[in-house]
Backbone as a ProteinNet text record, in pm:
[ID]
protein_1_A
[PRIMARY]
MIKINHKWLDVSQIQPGIPSKALELLQLLAGYATVFEYQSLEELNFEIQLRLRVMDAAISLDKSGAEFATLDESETNHRYWRLAKDGTFTLQPGIPPHLAIADIFQNGRLYAFECGTAIVVTFLRAIMDIIGPRNFDYLFSDLFLYDWHPPTNMALRVHRGTDYIPGDCVYFKNPEHNEKTPEWQGENAILLGKDLFFGHGIGITNSKGIIDELNDNRKLNASISAYLSNHIVSLDSSYYYDTVQPFPGRKEESYRLSSLPESIVAEIGSKLHVS
[TERTIARY]
12606.1	12675.2	12633.6	12591.1	12581.7	12659.7	12720.8	12808.1	12756.6	12761.7	12703.3	12843.5	12879.5	12991	13106.1	13132.5	13256.7	13240.7	13100.9	13115.2	12993.5	12994.2	12924.4	12781.1	12722.8	12550.8	12467.2	12475.2	12428.5	12298.3	12197.6	12035.2	11974.6	12102.8	12016.9	11931.1	11918.6	11860.9	11738.1	11693.4	11582.7	11493.8	11418.2	11270.1	11169.7	11028.2	10903.6	10859.4	10844	10803.9	10850.5	10958.3	10942.2	10864.8	10825.9	10689.6	10785.5	10706.2	10746	10846.5	10810	10881	10991.3	10998.9	11110.1	11242.7	11149.5	11285.5	11334.7	11243.6	11289.5	11409.6	11387.7	11507.7	11643.4	11632.6	11692.3	11801.5	11758.2	11809.8	11864.4	11818.4	11876.7	12003.5	11968.8	12094.5	12215.2	12135.5	12254.4	12321.4	12228.6	12302.7	12393.4	12379.5	12443.7	12630	12699.6	12819.4	12892.5	12802.6	12805.9	12811.5	12929.9	12856.4	12810.5	12722.8	12612	12678.8	12699.9	12757.6	12657	12650.4	12571.1	12659.2	12604.1	12694.6	12603.4	12506.8	12432.9	12278.6	12266.8	12092.9	11951.8	11986.1	11887.6	11931.6	12042.2	12033.3	12042.4	12052.6	11987.1	11835	11794.2	11637.1	11569.6	11684.8	11628.9	11636.4	11737	11733.4	11624.3	11586.4	11469.2	11331.1	11305.8	11190.2	11187	11329.9	11276.8	11255	11348.3	11313.1	11145.7	11109.8	10926.2	10872.4	10917	10829	10873.2	10961.2	10993.8	10870.1	10875.1	10802	10640.5	10599.9	10437.3	10410	10551.5	10529.3	10470.2	10579.6	10567.5	10435.1	10388	10215.4	10167.6	10177	10037.8	10049.8	10168.4	10186	10120.1	10171.2	10064.8	9929.5	9873.4	9717.6	9647.6	9776.1	9724.3	9644.2	9692.4	9585.1	9678.6	9805.6	9921.3	9970	9954.4	9983.7	10117.6	10181.4	10331.9	10310.1	10404.9	10389.9	10540.9	10596.4	10726	10754.7	10848.9	10911.4	10789.5	10799.6	10724.1	10578.5	10551.6	10394.2	10348	10422	10399.2	10278.4	10218.7	10104.9	10104.6	10043.7	10033.3	9932.9	9946.1	9825.7	9883.8	9817.6	9886.2	9862.8	9812.7	9752	9892	9991.9	10076.9	10220	10215.7	10349.6	10319.1	10441.9	10440.4	10542.2	10497.5	10552.5	10589.6	10763.9	10778.7	10778.9	10868.5	10821.1	10909.9	11044.9	11104	11059.4	10958.3	10895.7	10947.1	10984.3	11030.2	10937.9	10911.1	10803.3	10872.5	10816.8	10873.7	10752.3	10776.4	10673.8	10652.9	10479.2	10396.8	10460.2	10480	10524.7	10411.9	10487	10418.8	10366.1	10407.8	10352.1	10483.6	10407.8	10550.1	10548.7	10679.7	10736.3	10649.5	10655.8	10543.7	10433	10332.8	10209.6	10186.4	10318.2	10338.8	10336.2	10405	10407.6	10301.1	10283.2	10150.1	10007.4	10016.8	9924.7	9959.4	10083.9	10095.6	9993.6	10018.8	9948.5	9772.4	9792.6	9620.2	9541.3	9612.6	9517.2	9592	9675.3	9756.9	9713.8	9527.1	9469.3	9523.5	9553.8	9594.6	9752.7	9830	9990.9	10003.1	10118.8	10179.2	10305.7	10391.7	10547.3	10588.7	10718.4	10807.8	10866.4	10904.9	10939.2	11106.1	11163.3	11257.5	11208.6	11096.3	11036.2	10962.3	10897.2	10844.2	10926.3	11064.5	11151.2	11154.5	11176.9	11220.8	11114.4	11004.4	10855.4	10870.5	10912.3	10852.8	10967.2	11073.1	11168.2	11136	11097	11090.6	10968.5	10863.6	10740.8	10812.3	10844.4	10933.8	11020.6	11086.5	11146.3	11109.4	10988.9	10905.9	10832	10801	10698.1	10787.7	10933.7	11039.4	11055.5	11123.5	11148.3	11035.7	10935.5	10812.8	10837	10693.8	10676.3	10774.5	10814.9	10882.6	11039.3	11052.5	11210	11221.7	11101.7	11124.2	11161	11044.6	11042.6	11169.8	11224.4	11359.4	11452.6	11470.5	11560.2	11547.1	11447.2	11372.7	11295.8	11355.9	11259.1	11295.3	11352.9	11381.6	11381.7	11257.7	11255.3	11197.4	11273.6	11222.5	11238.1	11124.3	11108.8	11143.2	11258	11275.7	11352	11324.4	11349.9	11426.7	11559.2	11658.3	11722.3	11693.3	11769.7	11737.6	11808.7	11765.1	11773.4	11687.3	11656.5	11771	11834.7	11915.4	11869.6	11952.4	11970.2	11891.9	11875.4	11835.5	11937.5	12012.7	12130.6	12110.9	12151.4	12147.5	12265.1	12266.2	12388.2	12365.6	12451.9	12449.7	12528.5	12530.4	12637.7	12565.9	12703.4	12673.8	12688	12590.6	12587	12481.6	12453.2	12290.1	12258.6	12281.3	12276.4	12148.6	12047.3	11894.4	11834.5	11791.9	11690.1	11574.7	11456.8	11325.9	11354.8	11270	11360.6	11429.3	11496.2	11623.7	11492.4	11586.5	11555.1	11669.2	11599.3	11692.3	11631.9	11741.3	11690.2	11697.2	11550.8	11551.7	11599.1	11703.7	11774.8	11696.6	11641.2	11607.2	11702.6	11802.7	11922.2	11848.5	11741.3	11748.2	11587.7	11580.6	11446.8	11424.5	11296.3	11307.9	11332	11453	11490.7	11389.8	11272.7	11147.9	11070.7	11105	11059.9	11154.7	11218.6	11349.3	11276.4	11117.1	11098.2	11090.7	11108.8	11082.6	11233.5	11345.9	11505.3	11542.8	11440	11453.1	11306.7	11356.8	11235.4	11292.9	11299.2	11353.7	11205.5	11272.3	11143.5	11188.1	11072.7	11123.7	11065.2	11211.7	11156.8	11120.8	11010.7	10887.8	10893.5	10971.6	11021.8	11043.2	11010.5	11096.5	11022.7	11096.5	11017	10903.8	10876.1	10818.8	10811.6	10796.2	10859.4	10718.5	10768.5	10671.5	10720.5	10671.3	10713	10655.6	10679.1	10543.8	10520.8	10377.8	10344.4	10340.2	10382.8	10381.3	10299.9	10346.2	10222.1	10334.8	10221.2	10309.9	10308.6	10473.7	10452.3	10579.9	10594.5	10745.1	10849.8	10990	11057.1	11002.1	10975.6	10880.8	10772.6	10704.1	10621.5	10685.6	10758.9	10843.2	10923.5	10985	11109.7	10971.7	10908.6	10741.1	10732.5	10693.1	10647.5	10766.1	10897.4	10998.8	11028.8	11010.7	11045.2	10927.2	10800.6	10716.7	10750.4	10795.1	10869.4	11032.7	11036.3	11180.1	11183.9	11272.9	11298.5	11245.3	11227.1	11177.7	11349.3	11257.3	11385.2	11486.6	11419.2	11529.1	11506.2	11672.2	11697	11727.9	11800.1	11816.2	11745	11711.1	11582	11630.3	11506.4	11522.1	11586.1	11636.1	11725.8	11701.5	11689.5	11729.4	11905.9	11917.6	12059.6	12160.2	12231.3	12295.8	12351.5	12252.9	12256.1	12146.7	12236.3	12108.5	12121.4	12022.9	12007.8	11925.4	11981.7	11892.5	11940.5	11827.1	11853	11992.3	12061.7	12143.7	12079.7	12016.6	11944.4	12052.1	12154.6	12282.8	12288.6	12224	12206.4	12077.4	11963.2	11885.9	11862.8	11958.9	11938.1	12021.2	12141.1	12239.7	12174	12082.6	12026.3	11938	11818.2	11729.9	11788.3	11903.3	11926.8	11944.8	11992.2	12026	11928.7	11812.7	11687.7	11652.3	11644.1	11578.9	11429.2	11419.1	11255.7	11230.8	11334	11261.3	11239.2	11099.1	11081.3	11169.1	11264	11321.3	11230.9	11112.8	11050.1	11001	10970.3	10905.9	10976.9	11119.8	11216.1	11277.6	11250.8	11320.7	11241.1	11309.2	11261.3	11331.9	11219.5	11241.6	11366.8	11450.9	11533	11528.1	11515.1	11415	11342	11201.6	11111.8	11114.7	11108	11095.5	11268.9	11308.7	11476.6	11577.6	11653.6	11758.2	11882.8	11999.5	12106	12214.6	12305.4	12433.5	12534.7	12613.1	12809.3	12883.3	12898.2	12988.8	13112.5	13264.2	13344.5	13343.8	13364.4	13343.4	13182.7	13059.2	12963.3	12884.2	12728.7	12608.6	12544	12463.4	12360.6	12231.3	12119.8	12002.9	11889.2	11853.5	11737.6	11594.7
2525.5	2629.8	2806.6	2873.2	2993.2	3131.4	3168.8	3307.3	3412.4	3519.3	3659.1	3768.7	3819.5	3886.8	3821.9	3725.9	3657	3604.3	3645.6	3562.6	3492.8	3379.8	3265.8	3324.7	3240.3	3309.1	3195.6	3243.2	3122.8	3122.7	3055.7	3072	2974.4	2905.6	2858	2940.3	3056.5	3135.3	3199.2	3154.9	3183.9	3194.1	3326.4	3260.7	3309.9	3238.9	3237.3	3401.4	3396	3483.9	3468.9	3365.3	3362.2	3278.7	3241.7	3180.7	3000.3	2921.8	2755.6	2739.9	2760.3	2714.3	2760.5	2924.5	3008.3	2952.3	2938.4	2861.9	2711.1	2649.6	2525.5	2531	2650.1	2644.2	2717.3	2808.4	2855.9	2729.6	2671.6	2539.5	2468.2	2444.6	2341.9	2375.8	2474.6	2586.7	2583.7	2576.1	2649.5	2514	2411.1	2262.4	2183	2190.9	2120.1	2154.3	2064.6	2095.9	2212.9	2190.5	2293.8	2449.3	2542.2	2682.1	2732.6	2778.1	2884.7	3027.3	3110.4	3232.1	3328.7	3457.9	3589.1	3727.1	3835.4	3928.7	4044.1	4008.4	4009.7	3955.3	4004.4	3902.3	3956.2	4040.3	4061.7	3956.5	3957	3849.6	3705.6	3694.3	3562.1	3536.1	3615.8	3664.4	3647.7	3696.7	3700.3	3552.7	3489	3344.1	3249.7	3262.4	3195	3243.3	3340.6	3405.4	3341.3	3281.4	3276.7	3079.9	3049.9	2894.7	2902.2	3004.8	2951.9	2996.1	3047.5	3063.2	2947	2867.8	2788.1	2668.6	2665.5	2562.4	2574	2670.5	2715.1	2746.1	2758.5	2720.8	2577.3	2488.2	2356.9	2305.1	2359.7	2336.8	2406.7	2481.5	2544.4	2492.3	2454	2375.5	2195.5	2142.2	2053.9	2082.7	2166.2	2193.1	2222.8	2265.6	2387	2274.5	2115.3	2038.5	2057.5	2078.5	2053	1865.3	1865.1	1669.2	1681.3	1518	1492.3	1481	1477.3	1472.8	1438.1	1361	1321.5	1511.2	1508.3	1629.9	1615.6	1518.2	1538.2	1514.3	1493.6	1513.9	1638.2	1723.7	1802.5	1911.7	2010.1	2051.4	2212.6	2311.5	2427.9	2506.2	2644.8	2722	2817.8	2814.1	2874.8	3016	3053.1	3229.8	3304.9	3218.9	3233	3218.9	3081.6	3019.2	2951	2948.8	2859.7	2710.6	2612.7	2456.7	2430.5	2430.2	2315.5	2218.8	2114	1984.1	1911.8	1965.8	1901.9	1939.9	1989.1	2030.7	2151.5	2223.6	2346.4	2468.4	2559.5	2619.3	2806.3	2857.3	3009.4	3089.5	3217.8	3345.1	3360.5	3360.3	3422.6	3577.4	3670.9	3784.8	3878.7	3977.5	4099.3	4022	3908.4	3857.6	3830.4	3954.3	3932.6	3824.6	3803	3678.3	3620.8	3685.5	3680.6	3641.8	3692.1	3671.9	3469.1	3461	3354.4	3223.6	3286.7	3183.2	3153.2	3273.5	3277.5	3221.8	3173.9	3139.4	2973.6	2915.8	2765.9	2755	2817.4	2799.4	2814.7	2907.5	2931.6	2862	2801.1	2737.2	2628.2	2552.7	2437.4	2317.5	2291.9	2182.1	2190	2307.1	2311.1	2272	2248.1	2231.9	2078.9	2014.2	1904.2	1909.8	1868.4	1852.5	1750.2	1734.3	1657.6	1727	1656.5	1689.3	1784.3	1782.6	1876.2	2027.7	2017.9	2153.5	2231	2134.9	2142.6	2220.3	2155.8	2233.4	2397	2411.9	2531.6	2638.3	2544	2637	2704.2	2595.9	2609.4	2727.3	2729.5	2805.4	2936.8	2939.3	3058.1	3156.1	3060.7	3131.5	3196.8	3131	3170.7	3302.7	3323.6	3437	3581.3	3496.4	3598.8	3665.8	3564.7	3614.5	3689.8	3723.8	3751.8	3847.4	3937.6	4019.8	4084.8	4049.8	4130.6	4099	4146.4	4138.8	4193.8	4334.9	4410.5	4368.4	4337.2	4263.8	4162	4072.9	3948.4	3925.1	4019.1	4049.4	4139.2	4191.3	4241.5	4135.4	4053.5	3933	3840.9	3781.9	3686.9	3730.6	3791.9	3893.4	3761.4	3692.2	3576	3462.3	3454.7	3309.2	3197.7	3109.1	2981.7	2830.2	2762	2640.6	2507.4	2433.9	2302	2231.1	2111.7	1991.5	2064.3	2031.4	2099.3	2152.5	2277.6	2389.5	2512.9	2525.5	2662.9	2786.7	2888	3046.8	3105.3	3191.6	3326.4	3352.1	3377	3417.4	3395.9	3241.6	3186.8	3110.3	3159.1	3151.2	2999.2	2888	2750.4	2757.6	2706.4	2647.6	2454.8	2407.7	2296.3	2215.3	2080.2	2066.2	1894.3	1790.7	1687.6	1699.4	1594.9	1615.5	1545.1	1575.2	1498	1615.8	1763	1856.4	1949.2	1828.4	1877.1	1981.6	2110.6	2204.3	2216.6	2252.8	2294.9	2384	2355.4	2481.8	2420.7	2272.4	2246	2129.1	2121.5	2030.4	1868.5	1817.6	1643	1552.7	1479.7	1366.8	1224.5	1171.1	1024	944.9	863.3	809.5	663.5	612.3	475.8	408.9	339	252.5	159.1	96.3	-4.6	6.7	138.9	166.4	99.1	77	-0.6	127.8	75.1	110.5	188.5	121	178	316.1	313.4	454.7	525.6	603.7	669.9	775	809.3	896.6	862.9	725.3	663.8	652.6	716.3	672.7	776	849.3	915.9	1028.5	1111.3	1209.8	1314	1448.2	1526.1	1606.2	1640.1	1686.4	1793.8	1859.3	1985.5	1941.2	1975.6	1937.2	2030.3	1994.6	2049.9	2110.4	1970.2	1939.4	1819.1	1768.4	1638.9	1519.9	1469.6	1353.5	1390.1	1504.6	1540.6	1618.3	1584	1612.9	1649.7	1728.7	1741.3	1682.5	1579.6	1536.4	1562.7	1612.6	1624.9	1524.7	1446.7	1374.8	1229.2	1257.4	1173	1237	1378.9	1450.8	1454.3	1493.8	1553.4	1404.7	1332.9	1260.1	1261.9	1100.5	1115.4	1015.1	1020.8	923.1	793.8	764.5	596.1	591.2	713.3	697.2	744.4	803.1	831	711.8	666.8	510.7	400.7	430.9	306.6	290.9	429.1	457.7	428.7	479.8	462.1	296.5	231.8	87.1	15.9	87	-12.1	-6.9	74.1	150.9	95.1	-0.9	-64.2	-187.5	-227.2	-299.3	-494.7	-554.2	-696.5	-726.3	-814	-851.9	-775.9	-682.1	-584.7	-574.6	-543.9	-612.5	-491.5	-367	-264	-181.4	-95.9	-23.3	106.4	222.7	362.5	397.2	515.2	573.8	762.7	775.6	966.1	985.8	1017.3	1048.9	1189.1	1189.3	1347.5	1419.8	1461.8	1544.8	1691.7	1755.3	1900	1999.5	2100.8	2183.4	2290.7	2433.8	2541.4	2659	2732.7	2896.6	2921.2	3042.6	3129.2	3276.8	3255.8	3387.3	3512.9	3484	3615.2	3672.9	3578.3	3673.3	3768.3	3700.7	3797.4	3881.5	3871.4	3953.9	4122.3	4084.6	4158.4	4213.6	4121.4	4179.2	4274.5	4280.4	4340.8	4483.1	4529.3	4617.7	4775.7	4718.5	4838.4	4900.6	4789.4	4814.1	4947.9	5031.4	5171.3	5162.7	5268.5	5250.2	5154.8	5119.7	5032	5146.5	5126.2	5162.8	5076.4	5137.8	5091.3	5000.8	5060.6	5037.4	4886.8	4872.1	4742.4	4641.7	4580.9	4549.8	4527.3	4601.7	4575.4	4471.9	4408.6	4260.8	4307.3	4241.4	4258.8	4138.6	4172.6	4084.8	3980.2	3898.8	3801.3	3858.2	3848.7	3920.8	3874.1	3994.2	3966.9	3905.4	3957.8	3903.9	4004.8	3996.8	4074.7	4009.7	4100.2	4028.9	4118.6	4007.1	4082.5	3999.1	4119.5	4041.1	4015.7	3879.8	3873.6	3786.6	3851.7	3824.1	3756.4	3620.6	3610.3	3543.1	3567.4	3504.5	3619.9	3607.8	3684	3562.9	3643.4	3577.6	3635.9	3537.4	3597.3	3507.8	3610.9	3604.7	3695
9710.7	9781.6	9729.8	9779.7	9722.5	9783.8	9633.7	9694.5	9652.3	9715.6	9678.8	9657.7	9520.2	9568	9632.9	9588.5	9684.4	9833	9848.2	9984.2	10022	10115.5	10084.2	10163.4	10143	10202.1	10285	10359.8	10495.3	10511.7	10435	10453	10573	10688.4	10789.9	10865.9	10860.2	10991.3	10888.1	10812.7	10732.5	10826.1	10826.5	10880.4	10825.6	10870.6	10774	10706.2	10628.6	10526.3	10387.4	10354.9	10197.1	10162.7	10041	10000.6	9967.9	9983.8	10017.7	9912	9759.9	9641.3	9667.2	9679.2	9651.6	9745.4	9897.3	10046.6	9949.1	9926.9	9872.8	9776.9	9675.1	9525.6	9641	9735.5	9779.5	9869.1	9940.2	10038.4	9931	9817.7	9721.6	9684.2	9647.7	9576.7	9698.7	9803.4	9914.6	9975.9	9915.5	9995.1	9898.4	9780.9	9698.2	9700.4	9691.6	9668.8	9562.3	9455.4	9362.8	9394.2	9309.7	9371.1	9257.4	9338.5	9249.5	9291.6	9204	9221.4	9170.1	9258.3	9203.2	9256.8	9170.9	9204.2	9288.7	9351.9	9436.4	9492.7	9586.3	9630.1	9512	9470.4	9339.1	9208.9	9237.4	9085.2	9120.8	9250.4	9328.7	9302.4	9328.2	9342.6	9190	9111.1	8967.1	8873.7	8954.1	8914.9	9009.9	9093.6	9188	9107.7	9066.5	8976.8	8881	8758.9	8688.8	8661.8	8742.1	8766.5	8805.6	8893.5	8931	8840.2	8709.4	8574.1	8505.3	8482.9	8415.4	8463.5	8623	8651.1	8613.3	8626.1	8589	8450.7	8362.7	8195.1	8162.3	8282	8225.1	8265.1	8376.1	8399.8	8288	8295.2	8184.6	8010.2	8009.1	7876.8	7868.3	8026	8042.4	8020	8066.1	8037	7909.9	7853.6	7739.5	7593.3	7630.4	7504.5	7406.7	7447.8	7334.9	7298.9	7168.1	7182.7	7116.9	7216.4	7142.9	6967	6917.5	6753.6	6728	6646.4	6537	6458.5	6449.5	6388.3	6194.4	6185.8	6057.7	6075.1	6166.2	6220.7	6285.9	6288	6395.8	6349.8	6393.4	6360	6461.4	6369.6	6459.5	6435	6486.3	6429	6340.6	6238.4	6083.3	6106.3	6200.8	6197.6	6245.6	6353.8	6444.8	6324.5	6293	6230.2	6116.4	6035	5911.2	5972.8	5923.5	5945.3	5822.5	5830.4	5759.4	5738.6	5621.6	5605.3	5747.5	5747.1	5867.4	5980.8	5997.4	6151	6228	6146.3	6173.1	6149.3	6292.8	6322.6	6320.8	6213.9	6180.5	6212	6219.1	6282.8	6148.2	6128.5	5999	5985	5895.3	5843.9	5930	6016.7	6094.6	6245.2	6246.8	6408.6	6513	6618.6	6743.9	6775.4	6821.1	6884.1	7037.5	7096.5	7245.4	7207.3	7111	7051.3	7008.4	6965.2	6875.1	7009.9	7092.5	7214.3	7296.8	7303.5	7382.8	7346.2	7192.2	7155.8	7192.6	7174.5	7219.6	7379.8	7448.2	7567.7	7587.2	7464.8	7510	7398.2	7327.9	7198	7154	7261.9	7245.4	7156.4	7166.8	7084.7	6958.5	6910.8	6758.3	6735.7	6849.2	6826.1	6849.2	6806.2	6829.2	6810.4	6866.8	6847.4	6929.6	6901.1	7049	7146.7	7229.2	7380.5	7356.2	7270.3	7283.4	7218.4	7110.4	7105.4	7203.1	7301.9	7469.2	7540.5	7525.6	7669.8	7604.3	7460.2	7420.1	7449.9	7393.1	7438.8	7588.1	7712.6	7826.8	7841.9	7815.6	7875	7803.3	7647.3	7576.7	7722.2	7714.8	7787.4	7950.4	8045.5	8108.3	8117.7	8039.4	8001.2	7947.6	7883.7	7809.7	7954.1	8034.5	8136	8268	8258.6	8336.2	8295.5	8181.5	8101.5	8020.1	8003.6	7946.6	7817.8	7727.1	7591	7492.5	7572.7	7448.1	7471.4	7584	7573.6	7494.8	7500.5	7449.6	7294.4	7221.2	7091.3	7024.8	7132.8	7094.6	7080.6	7198.7	7191	7069.4	7094.4	6958.5	6855.1	6813.1	6689.5	6529.5	6524.8	6431.7	6494.5	6567.4	6609.2	6583.5	6614.7	6537.3	6621.2	6575.1	6690.5	6609.3	6641.3	6573	6697.2	6758.7	6801.2	6932.2	6971.9	7052.2	6990.3	6952.3	6884.9	6939.9	7005.4	7096	7005.2	7002	6894.6	6929.5	6872.5	6899.7	7047.5	7140	7227.7	7339.2	7372.3	7462.6	7510.8	7630.8	7658.1	7797	7761.1	7836.4	7903.9	8039.2	8124.9	8075	8050.9	8015.3	8071.5	8158.4	8257	8328.5	8394.3	8390.8	8548.9	8605.6	8761.8	8810.5	8957.4	8973.9	9099.6	9064.2	9168	9084.5	9080	9023.9	9103.4	9042.7	9092.6	9005.9	9096.2	9027.7	8927.9	8806.2	8709.2	8602.5	8616.1	8538.2	8401.9	8317.6	8200	8264.7	8284.4	8278.1	8168	8177.5	8069.1	8112.6	8084.2	8119.3	7986.1	8000.7	7877.3	7876.1	7771	7728	7607.7	7680.1	7600.2	7503.6	7499.8	7427.8	7351.6	7340.5	7224.4	7126.7	7041.2	6928.3	6839.6	6778.3	6695.7	6566.6	6554.7	6480.6	6548.1	6645.1	6720.5	6797.7	6748.9	6751.6	6879.9	6872.6	6982.2	7107.3	7111.7	7254.2	7296.5	7255.6	7288.6	7430.7	7474.3	7586.1	7599	7682.3	7733.1	7804.3	7748.1	7800.3	7946.8	8042.1	8141.1	8215.8	8233.9	8363.5	8477.5	8602.3	8741	8827.7	8804.4	8906.7	9110.4	9121.3	9263.4	9277.9	9402.7	9451.2	9392.7	9301.2	9237.7	9155.7	9108.3	9015	8879.3	8766.9	8654.3	8523.2	8443.2	8315.6	8216.6	8131.4	8016.1	7895.7	7783.2	7675.8	7674.4	7655.6	7600.9	7704.3	7815.5	7919.2	8037.4	8054.9	8135	8269.3	8419.7	8520.1	8593.2	8659.8	8703.4	8802.9	8855.9	8880.6	8832.6	8877.8	8780.3	8778.9	8860.4	8805	8688.2	8699.8	8582.6	8456.6	8444.5	8329.6	8317	8356.4	8331	8282.4	8371.6	8330.1	8181.5	8112	8015.6	7912.6	7915.4	7815.4	7840.9	7924.1	7976.9	7884.7	7880.7	7768.1	7641	7639	7462.4	7410	7526	7456.7	7332	7262.7	7171.3	7274	7181.1	7219.2	7236.3	7419.2	7467.8	7531.8	7552.8	7600.9	7776.7	7812.3	7956.8	8051.7	7992.5	8023.8	8061.4	8188.7	8193	8209.5	8146.4	8133.2	8253.8	8230.1	8390.3	8346	8490.1	8460.1	8468.6	8355.3	8355.2	8439.3	8398.9	8482.6	8382.2	8268.4	8175.1	8218.5	8267.9	8277.5	8229.9	8161.5	8123.1	8183.1	8172.6	8274.2	8205.6	8235.5	8140.9	8207.5	8136.2	8224.1	8260.3	8389	8436.1	8425.3	8461.9	8443	8320.1	8227.2	8097.1	8031.2	8133.6	8120.1	8236.7	8319.9	8422.3	8384.3	8301.5	8277.5	8131.1	8060	7945.8	7976	8009.1	8072	8120.4	8163.1	8221.3	8104.2	7990.3	7923.3	7829.1	7840.1	7688.8	7718.1	7583.3	7615.6	7636.2	7684.8	7715.4	7843.4	7907.5	8024.6	8125.1	8190.9	8354.9	8420.7	8529.2	8611.3	8715.6	8748.5	8902.6	8803.1	8660.4	8648.3	8666.9	8673.9	8685.3	8804.9	8894.5	9052.4	9140	9169	9230.6	9356.3	9459.9	9584.7	9635	9688.7	9738.7	9874.4	9833.5	9905.2	10026.9	10025.1	10072.2	10219.5	10308.2	10472.4	10528.6	10495.2	10536.8	10528	10621	10677.7	10626.7	10591.4	10542.4	10642.9	10697.7	10777.9	10696.9	10728.5	10664.1	10758.9	10807.4	10906.8	10854.7	10861.1	10818.2	10631.4	10599	10443.1	10425.9	10515.8	10510.6	10507	10394.2	10433.6	10498.1	10613.5	10698.8	10651.8	10619.4	10575.3	10707.1	10725.1	10879.5	10852.3
[MASK]
+++++++++++++++++++++++++++++++++++++++++++++++++++++++++++++++++++++++++++++++++++++++++++++++++++++++++++++++++++++++++++++++++++++++++++++++++++++++++++++++++++++++++++++++++++++++++++++++++++++++++++++++++++++++++++++++++++++++++++++++++++++++++++++++++++++++++++++++++++

C-alpha cells in the first residue's frame, strides 16, 4: 500500500502512458500489505526511478565482464583502485569516485570480486546515475569497496518479509554448503522482475537457476535445498531525495522529476486517485 502525505494512493485507475516497468513497480508497491510512505508524488517517482536504475546497473554489471572471485583472489584496475591483501578496494589518489565506479562497468574484464561487493557496486552505480557525478563525489569522497560493507552515505533499508520489489537485493541461503567453499553459503541477488534475478557469478536467471547452482555446491550427502530467504535490502530513496536538495550549485531543473507521466491526481476523502 502506498501513502502520499498521509493519504492512501489509489493506482487502480491508472491509464496507459506510464512506462510498463514503472507501472509494474507502482502496482507492486500498492499491492503489498506493507505501507510505503512518501511525502509527495515526486518522492514516490524518485523511488521508482532509483529502482529502475538499480535494475539497469545490475544488467550492465552482468554484461561488463567482471568475474566472481573470493576476497583473497579479487582483481581490479590499478589505475583507479588500490587493492589490499584482504580484498578491500580504495581509491587511487586524485581519482574521482564516479570515474572509479564507472570503470568497473566499462572495463569489467579487469575486475573480479564476490557477490556482496557486486551488490554494493550495483547500488552505487544506480545512486550515481540518479543524483549525478558531482553529488555522488560529494557523498562518497572516501569511497571503498569490501564485501557487504556499505561505504559512508550508502543508506539502506533492511527488513524481513516477502514483499519483494524489483530493485531489491534478496538472499538465497544454502544451509548445507561445503564448509571448504564458504563462498557458496548463499547468493546475493538483485530482483529484476517476476522470478528474474541477477546474481554475480551466476548471471541473470530465475530462482530455480540460482537454487540449482547452490545445490550443486553443497556438502556430501546434503539433503536440505537452498532457498530464497525473507531477507531484503534496498536503497533508502528518501535519503537521496532529501540529500540532493540542498547541495550548492545544484540546477533546479536538472533534478525535477515528472510526477507519474500522463497522470491526473484527484484527492477524494482520505485517498489520492491517479488516472
